[in-house]
N, C-alpha and C positions, 0 to 999 in steps of 0.2 A: 402839420406836415402831411398826415395821412390824407385829409380831404384834398389838399393840393395835388397829391399824386393821383388820386382817383380821377380828378377832373382832367389831368394831363394825359391819361392813358389813351392811346390811339389804336383802336381795334379795326378801323376802317380799311386797313391794308391787308386784312386776312383774305385768303382766296374766297371767291364767290361774292364778295362785296364789290359794288360798282366802282369804287376808287381804283381797283386794280385795272380797270379798263380806261382810265383817264388818258386821253391822247391817242387811244387806239380805236375806240368804238363809240358810236352814238346811236342809241336806240331810236327807232322810228316806228310808225304804224305799218301794218302789213299791206295796206292799200296805197302806200307811198313808194312802191318799187319803181325806180327810174328806168329799169330795163338795162340791157347790156351785160357784158361779162362781169363777174364778181367772184367771191369766194363762197365756200360751202361749209356749213356746220352740219356734219353728218353724225347723227346720234343713233346708236344701236344699243338699246337698253341704257346702261350707264357708261357706255364707251364713246369717246369722241375720236374721230380719225383725223390724222395729219399726214403729210407726205412722209414716206418711210425715211428714217434717219434725220428728219427735220421736224422735231416736235414743236417748233415755233411757227411752222408754215401750214396753213390750211390749203386744201386743194382748190384750184381755180379753173376757169374756163367753163366748158360744158359740164352739166351735172354728171358726177361720177356714176350715178345710177340712172341712166336715161329713162327707164320705165317709171321713175318716181319724180321726174322733173315737174310734172303737173301738180304735185302735192307740196312743192316748196313754199315756204313762208318767208317773206322778206322781213328781216330783223332790223336793218339799219345799215350804217356804214362802218366797215371794218378797214382801218387804215385807208380811208377815203375811197373804198371800193364797196359796191353793193354786196351785202352779206345775207345769204339765204339759208334757211334751216330745212333739213330733210330728216324725217324719222325713217330709219332703215329697219325693216322687219328682221327678226332674228334668223330667219331661214335664208337670207340673201348673203352670199359671200362677196365681199368687196375685193377690189383689185389688190394684188400683192404690192402695188406701189403705194398703198395706204397702210398706215400703222395705227392700231387701236391704243387708246389710253383710258384706263378706268378712272372715272372722276372721283371715286372713293378709295383709290389705292392708298395703302399705308405709306408708301414712299412715292409722292407725286412725280410723274415723268413729263408733265406739261408746265410751261411757265404759268404764273398766277393769272395772267391776262386771259389765256385760253381756257384755263380751268373755270374762270369766272364767266366767260362767254358761253362755255358749255353748260354751266349752271343756269344761266338765263334761258338757254334753249330747253333744258329739262323743265323749268317752271312753265314755260310757254306751252310745251307739249302737254303738260298736266292740265293746264287751263283749257287747251283745245279739247282734250278728252272729256273733261267734266262740264263743259259748257255747250254741248251740242243741243241740249234740251233745257227748257225753262224750268227752274225749280218751283215756280209759282203755279204753272198750269200744264207743264209737259209739252208745250208748243216748241216748234223748232226755232233755233236762234240764228240771227244774222249779225254781221259786224256793224258797229257804229263807225261812221266815217271818221277817219283820221286818228283812231285810237284802238286799243286792244279790247275795249269793252264790247259787249254785244247787247242786242235787244230781241225780245220775243216777238216773232211774227204774228202770234195769236193774241196775246194780251198786252203787248207793248212794254212790258217790264224791262228795265235796263239792268244789266248785270256786269260786274267788273271783276278782274282777276282777284282771287282770294288768297291773301297771305295770312298764314296762321301764326299768331304770336305764341312763343314758348319762353320759358325761363330756364336758366341754368346757373348754378351757383357754387362758388368756392366757400366752404364753411370752415372757419378757423377756430381751433381751441388751443390757445397759447401758440406753440410752435408746431402744432399738428394740424393736418387737414383731413376732412372727411371724404373718403373715396368709396365708391359703390361699384357693383358689378352686375351686369345682366348676363343670363345664361347663354344668350345667342352671340355675345361678343367673342372676339378672338381669345383663345386660351390664355388665361392669366391677366387679361387686360381689365383695368379699372378706369373709372371716369367720375363725373360729377352728377349730383342729383339734378334732374331736368324734368320738365313736363309742360303740358299745354295750359294756357290761361283759361279759366272757367268764367261763366257768366258773372258779371258784376264785380270782378276782381281787378284790383290794381296789380301791376307787375310785382310789387313788393309783397302783397298779400298772397299772390300765387306762389312766390318763392318760399315763403314761410309754410304754406300749406303743403307743398310738395315735399319739403324736407321732413315735416312732421308725419305725413302719410306714409312715406317710404321708409323712414328710419326711426321714427319715434323721438327724434331730437327736436328741441325748440331753439330758435335762433333769434338774434336781435341785431340792431345796428346794420340793417340791410342797405347796401350802397350799390347803385347802378354803375357799371364800368363801361359798357359798350355793347354792340350787337353785331351779329353776323347773319347775312342771308344764308339760308340752308336749303338748297334746292332738292331735297329728298323726301317728299316731292315739292313742298312749297311752304317752308317755315321761315320765321324770323326769330333767331335765338338771341334772347336778351340776357346779358351776362351780369351777375352780381357777385359781391363778396359780402359775407355776413359773419358775425361772431356767434359762437356757441353760447346758449343761454341756460341749457339744462337738459336732463334726460339721459337715459342709456339707450344704446343702439338696440332697436327691436324691429326686425323686418316685418312690416305690417301688411304688405300685399305681395302678390306673386310676381310682380315685375322685376324685383331684384333677387339675386341668389346670394349676395354677400355685401357687407359694408363694414368698414373699420376706420380707425384713426391711424394716420401714417405721419411719421416725421419726414422732414425734407431730405434727409440723408438715407432714408430707407423706403423709397417709393417702389411700387410694383410696376408692371408694364403699363404704360400710359397711352392715351389716345394719340392718333397721328397729329403732326404739327400743323396740319391744315385746319384744324378745328378750334373753335372758341374754347372748348374744354381744355385743350392742351395749352392754349394761350394763357388762360387763367391759372392753371396749375404751375406753369413755368414762372409765374410772378408771385407765387404764394409767399416767398421769402419777404416780400415787401410788406406783407400784412401780419407776419408772425410776431408774436409777443413772447419774449423770453423772461 
């Protein structure tokens, strides 16, 4: 029964995953802009702007920041209208008719579709910033026709958007789950062990290593549950559940400031509901053994 449940879990509808945009948005290449009026994805840091009092409505018509119109990037079609991305510097004040929404807010104020569109915008801006020069020879880069990839004008090397795989896992010991805390998180908030995949590792190997490195715990029966795009700035979070195999909690690096076992009826402050961490924690009861 457990394996059937694992296969049936659907994480695709979490914010920042493309499924949230089904029927609303179709990604295209920046050189496919058809012209004409459309809508604007205005990003200032981690804030996305909508019409004031209408969190489901993007600004449309002329660019809300005329001086930045020439920097706009065509993203694709939003509700069958051209959709263009503009990065707004922090020192520019936008119209009072526009309302900011922080994409990492504890309590989201945007529909999942717009949070996900904003997430795509963040990843594209990160790619634009990190792909100006070739990593092979430092030459300047230019766009490949019809896609988001680029090529080096000097050595000809092709480069494509880089998505970094990470693992995150729910570790169960009977009816308890392992929760950890980083010092920079909100006061009292706990989450799950997570980390980047290293050279030569499978996802399952990365999960076992991260748990051992951070907490001293060994795990077994590692099962993949699903993934979430995480545009801060460009990760793919791969979620697992695993069983405790042995060891005592011992914080082995400086990344964590606390870790402990918690029962389902005595949980501390948890991550926001928009994250895969909270999605997994909320389903811990399905994996508890009493």
